C-alpha positions as CSV (number, residue, x, y, z in Angstrom):
1,M,82.5,97.9,89.4
2,E,78.8,96.5,90.4
3,D,77.6,97.3,93.8
4,C,80.4,95.9,96.1
5,I,79.6,93.9,99.0
6,V,82.5,93.0,101.0
7,Q,82.5,89.2,102.3
8,I,86.0,88.6,103.2
9,P,87.2,89.5,106.6
10,S,90.2,91.9,105.4
11,P,89.8,93.2,101.8
12,T,92.0,95.8,100.1
13,L,90.8,97.8,97.3
14,T,93.3,99.9,95.2
15,N,92.9,101.8,92.0
16,V,89.2,100.8,91.6
17,T,86.2,103.0,90.3
18,I,82.9,102.2,91.7
19,H,80.2,104.3,89.9
20,N,76.6,104.2,89.1
21,N,75.3,101.5,91.2
22,R,71.9,101.2,93.2
23,S,70.8,99.4,96.3
24,N,67.6,98.8,97.4
25,G,69.0,98.5,100.9
26,S,71.9,100.4,102.2
27,G,75.6,100.8,100.7
28,G,75.1,101.8,97.2
29,G,78.6,101.6,96.2
30,I,80.2,99.7,99.1
31,F,78.2,97.6,101.9
32,C,80.8,96.4,104.3
33,Q,79.5,94.7,107.6
34,G,81.3,92.7,110.0
35,E,80.4,90.8,113.1
36,Q,81.6,92.8,116.3
37,G,84.5,94.8,114.7
38,D,86.1,91.7,112.5
39,C,86.0,93.2,109.0
40,D,88.9,95.5,108.0
41,L,88.4,97.7,104.7
42,Y,91.3,99.4,103.0
43,L,90.7,101.7,100.1
44,K,93.5,103.2,98.4
45,N,93.1,105.5,94.9
46,V,89.4,104.4,94.9
47,T,86.7,106.4,93.1
48,I,83.1,106.2,94.4
49,T,80.7,108.3,92.6
50,G,77.1,108.2,91.1
51,N,76.0,105.4,93.4
52,E,72.5,105.3,95.6
53,A,71.0,103.7,98.2
54,Y,67.5,103.5,99.1
55,N,68.5,103.5,103.1
56,W,71.9,104.5,104.3
57,G,75.1,105.1,102.7
58,G,74.8,106.2,99.0
59,G,78.6,105.6,98.6
60,I,80.0,103.7,101.5
61,Y,77.9,101.9,104.6
62,S,79.9,100.5,107.2
63,Q,78.6,98.2,110.4
64,Y,80.6,96.7,112.9
65,S,83.9,97.6,110.8
66,D,87.3,99.3,111.0
67,V,87.9,101.2,107.6
68,V,90.8,103.1,106.3
69,I,90.5,105.2,103.1
70,V,93.5,106.9,101.4
71,N,93.8,109.5,98.3
72,S,90.1,108.6,97.3
73,L,87.3,110.4,95.8
74,I,83.4,110.0,97.2
75,A,81.2,112.2,95.0
76,D,77.9,112.5,93.7
77,N,76.3,109.9,95.9
78,K,72.9,109.9,97.2
79,T,70.4,108.1,99.5
80,S,66.5,108.3,99.3
81,E,64.5,111.3,100.8
82,Y,64.8,109.4,104.2
83,G,68.0,107.9,104.0
84,G,71.1,109.0,105.7
85,G,75.1,109.4,104.8
86,G,74.8,110.4,101.4
87,G,78.6,109.8,100.9
88,I,79.5,107.8,103.9
89,C,77.4,106.2,106.6
90,C,79.5,104.9,109.6
91,V,77.4,103.2,112.3
92,V,77.3,100.3,115.1
93,N,80.7,100.4,116.5
94,S,82.4,101.1,113.2
95,T,85.5,103.1,113.2
96,M,86.9,105.0,110.1
97,A,90.2,106.6,109.2
98,L,90.3,109.1,106.0
99,A,93.5,110.6,104.8
100,N,93.7,112.8,101.5
101,V,89.9,112.2,100.7
102,T,87.5,114.2,98.9
103,V,83.7,114.0,100.1
104,T,81.7,116.4,97.9
105,R,78.3,116.8,96.1
106,N,76.8,113.8,98.0
107,R,72.9,114.2,99.0
108,A,70.9,112.6,101.8
109,Y,67.9,113.1,104.0
110,L,70.7,113.1,107.1
111,G,74.1,113.8,106.7
112,G,74.9,114.5,103.0
113,G,78.6,114.1,103.4
114,I,78.9,111.6,106.1
115,Q,76.7,110.2,108.8
116,V,78.2,108.9,112.1
117,E,76.1,107.4,114.7
118,Y,75.6,104.2,117.4
119,D,79.1,104.3,118.9
120,S,81.1,104.8,116.0
121,N,84.1,107.0,115.4
122,M,85.6,108.9,112.1
123,H,88.9,110.8,111.9
124,L,89.8,112.8,109.0
125,E,93.3,114.3,107.9
126,N,93.9,116.3,105.1
127,C,90.3,115.8,103.6
128,I,88.0,118.0,101.9
129,L,84.1,117.8,103.2
130,W,82.3,120.5,100.6
131,G,79.1,120.9,98.9
132,N,77.1,118.2,100.5
133,E,73.4,118.5,101.0
134,P,71.7,119.3,103.2
135,D,74.8,119.6,105.3
136,E,78.4,118.2,105.7
137,T,77.8,115.7,108.7
138,F,75.2,114.2,110.9
139,I,77.0,113.1,114.2
140,A,74.5,111.4,116.5
141,T,74.9,111.4,120.5
142,G,77.4,108.6,121.6
143,A,79.5,109.1,118.1
144,Y,82.6,111.2,117.5
145,V,84.3,112.7,114.5
146,S,87.3,114.8,114.6
147,A,89.3,116.3,111.7
148,N,92.9,118.0,111.5
149,Y,94.0,120.0,108.3
150,C,90.7,119.8,106.5
151,D,88.5,121.7,104.5
152,I,85.0,121.4,106.2
153,G,82.1,123.5,105.0
154,E,81.1,123.5,109.0
155,E,82.6,123.9,112.3
156,A,84.9,120.8,113.0
157,I,86.8,119.6,116.1
158,G,90.4,119.4,115.4
159,T,93.6,121.4,114.4
160,G,94.6,123.3,111.0
161,N,90.8,123.2,109.7
162,I,89.6,125.7,107.3
163,N,86.2,126.5,106.1
164,S,86.7,128.1,102.5
165,N,85.1,127.0,98.8
166,P,88.0,124.4,97.8
167,L,87.4,126.0,94.1
168,F,87.4,122.7,92.2
169,A,88.8,123.2,88.6
170,D,86.1,120.7,87.3
171,T,83.2,118.4,88.8
172,L,84.4,115.1,87.1
173,F,87.8,114.4,88.9
174,Y,87.5,117.5,91.2
175,Y,91.1,118.6,90.7
176,L,92.1,121.8,92.6
177,S,92.3,125.1,90.8
178,E,95.3,127.2,91.0
179,E,93.6,129.6,93.4
180,S,92.4,126.7,95.7
181,P,92.7,127.4,99.3
182,C,93.6,123.8,99.9
183,I,97.1,123.7,98.1
184,D,99.8,123.6,100.6
185,T,97.5,123.7,103.5
186,G,97.3,120.0,104.5
187,N,99.3,118.8,107.5
188,P,102.7,120.3,107.5
189,D,104.7,117.2,108.5
190,T,106.8,116.1,105.7
191,L,105.1,112.5,106.4
192,Y,102.4,114.0,104.3
193,Y,104.4,115.7,101.8
194,D,103.4,115.6,98.0
195,I,105.1,113.5,95.7
196,E,107.9,115.9,93.9
197,D,108.0,116.5,90.5
198,P,111.1,115.2,88.9
199,D,111.4,117.7,86.6
200,N,110.9,120.8,89.0
201,S,112.3,120.4,92.3
202,G,110.8,121.4,95.2
203,F,107.3,121.5,93.6
204,A,104.7,118.9,93.6
205,L,103.8,116.3,90.7
206,Y,100.3,117.2,89.0
207,P,97.6,116.7,90.3
208,A,99.2,117.9,93.4
209,M,99.8,121.3,93.4
210,G,102.1,124.2,94.9
211,T,105.4,122.9,96.8
212,L,105.6,119.9,98.6
213,H,103.5,120.7,101.5
214,N,100.5,118.6,101.5
215,D,97.4,119.7,99.4
216,M,93.8,118.9,101.1
217,G,92.0,116.5,99.2
218,T,92.1,113.7,97.0
219,Y,95.4,114.2,95.3
220,G,97.8,115.5,97.9
221,G,100.4,113.3,99.8
222,H,102.4,110.6,98.4
223,G,99.6,108.0,99.1
224,N,101.7,105.4,101.2
225,Y,99.6,105.6,104.4
226,E,99.4,102.0,104.8
227,P,97.6,100.1,107.8
228,V,99.9,98.1,110.0
229,L,97.9,95.0,108.8
230,S,98.6,93.8,105.5
231,T,98.3,90.3,103.6
232,D,102.0,90.1,104.2
233,D,101.8,90.0,108.1
234,P,102.0,86.5,109.7
235,Q,98.6,84.9,110.6
236,I,96.5,86.3,113.5
237,S,96.8,83.9,116.3
238,H,94.4,83.6,119.1
239,S,96.7,81.7,121.3
240,I,97.8,85.1,122.5
241,A,95.1,87.6,123.8
242,I,95.3,91.5,123.9
243,H,92.5,93.5,124.8
244,N,92.2,97.2,126.2
245,Y,89.3,99.4,127.8
246,P,88.0,102.0,127.3
247,N,88.3,101.9,123.4
248,P,87.9,104.6,122.2
249,F,89.6,106.6,124.6
250,T,90.8,110.1,125.3
251,S,93.9,110.4,127.6
252,S,94.8,106.7,128.6
253,T,93.8,103.3,128.3
254,V,94.4,99.9,130.1
255,I,95.9,97.2,128.1
256,H,95.2,93.5,129.2
257,Y,97.3,90.8,127.8
258,T,98.3,87.1,128.3
259,L,101.6,85.5,127.6
260,P,101.5,81.8,126.9
261,Q,104.1,79.2,128.3
262,N,107.5,78.7,127.2
263,I,108.0,82.2,125.3
264,R,111.4,83.3,124.2
265,E,110.2,86.8,123.2
266,A,107.6,88.9,123.6
267,H,106.8,92.3,121.8
268,I,103.9,94.7,122.1
269,E,103.8,98.1,120.3
270,I,101.6,100.4,119.2
271,Y,101.5,101.6,115.6
272,N,99.7,104.5,113.4
273,I,97.6,104.0,110.6
274,K,100.5,104.5,108.2
275,G,102.5,101.5,109.7
276,Q,104.8,103.8,111.8
277,L,105.8,102.8,115.1
278,V,104.6,105.2,118.0
279,Q,105.9,103.3,121.2
280,T,107.2,100.0,122.0
281,I,105.6,99.0,125.2
282,L,107.3,95.6,125.7
283,S,110.2,94.1,124.3
284,F,111.4,90.9,125.8
285,P,114.3,89.8,126.5
286,N,115.5,93.3,125.6
287,P,116.7,94.2,129.2
288,S,116.1,97.9,128.7
289,L,112.4,97.5,127.7
290,S,111.1,94.6,129.7
291,G,109.0,95.6,132.3
292,R,108.8,99.3,131.4
293,N,105.7,101.0,132.4
294,G,104.9,98.4,135.0
295,M,104.9,95.5,132.2
296,K,105.1,92.0,133.6
297,T,106.7,89.3,131.4
298,G,105.6,85.9,133.2
299,L,103.0,83.4,132.0
300,G,99.4,84.6,132.7
301,T,97.1,87.6,132.2
302,H,98.7,91.0,132.9
303,E,97.6,94.7,132.6
304,V,99.4,98.1,131.7
305,I,98.1,101.7,131.7
306,W,99.2,103.3,128.1
307,D,99.1,107.2,128.6
308,G,98.4,107.9,124.9
309,K,101.9,109.1,124.5
310,D,104.9,108.0,121.8
311,D,108.3,107.1,122.7
312,K,109.4,110.7,123.2
313,G,106.7,111.2,125.6
314,K,104.5,113.3,123.3
315,K,100.9,113.1,123.2
316,I,99.7,111.6,120.0
317,G,96.9,112.9,117.8
318,A,93.3,111.8,117.5
319,G,92.7,108.7,115.0
320,M,93.2,105.1,114.6
321,Y,96.0,103.1,116.2
322,F,96.9,99.3,116.5
323,I,98.2,97.3,119.3
324,Y,100.4,94.8,118.0
325,M,101.6,91.8,120.1
326,K,103.9,89.2,118.9
327,T,105.4,86.0,120.8
328,G,107.5,83.9,118.6
329,E,105.3,83.2,115.7
330,N,102.2,84.2,117.1
331,V,100.9,87.8,116.3
332,N,97.5,89.5,117.6
333,V,96.4,92.9,116.7
334,R,94.0,94.9,118.6
335,K,92.5,98.3,116.9
336,I,92.1,101.3,119.2
337,V,91.1,104.7,118.6
338,K,92.2,108.0,120.4
339,L,89.9,110.9,120.7
340,N,90.7,114.4,121.6
341,L,88.0,116.1,123.7
């Protein structure tokens, strides 16, 4: 595929290779730019290699966008000697969530692997960020990057991270060798388990390796981390409104919502990037949930504080989440980011 410029509001790319392209500006492989966060890009099983940008984002450039990347490889991309974000450049109010992504051997003047700045945020889960030059990350003031169960060639904020040579078996597909410390060391939750080998019960199907526990990098996990937004969702409606502040947030956020006239039902729920329900904040006319947490169900604009916990009262981890509001046939969705400081 030639240099990819995203020009539709919510594109999805799956099973695509973007290779050996060059941009005289930014985004050698993919250039994704919205207006005030109205562009949602979802990448799954995508290989982005050998691309070059003169300015920023040799592999991917994101501005005013929300991007989810799953089971993908971003390798051997570069910028000019003065550019930033050899693999990924995430800037200007962008949010990125990466699950089982390998970012390796990319080069730039700043942030060989990733560059995050200008009020942007990134969360990595089960990823490998290794061997990028001159550094793995460049994180500017006002930006934030968190990582859980990742192999990163420098200190990282988060849980379960390691700093060890991933020992790739090759430099084309970047499979893990049998001695790799990334085998079975991803997030231990069963939600992240590798696909099982049908001929070898209890063991992962190649190119995942070891047991069913998640492997860090491109080939671990089951690949079904779908965002709550999809092409099958109802049409987004602006007749109902939902906003929150602050966003990103660390401990709690205030959700403002407006209910129209003559509604027979209203639902406000929180989902994670895998499309799993985290908390039901409002379910009207369900009497057990109506008005919980101080929610009001009458006509007009209301607000409620969400404390960043799931339905079981457990604090959620850092990452991208979605506030999903539905009244009858009307749907509205708000993307939010939880940070751990």
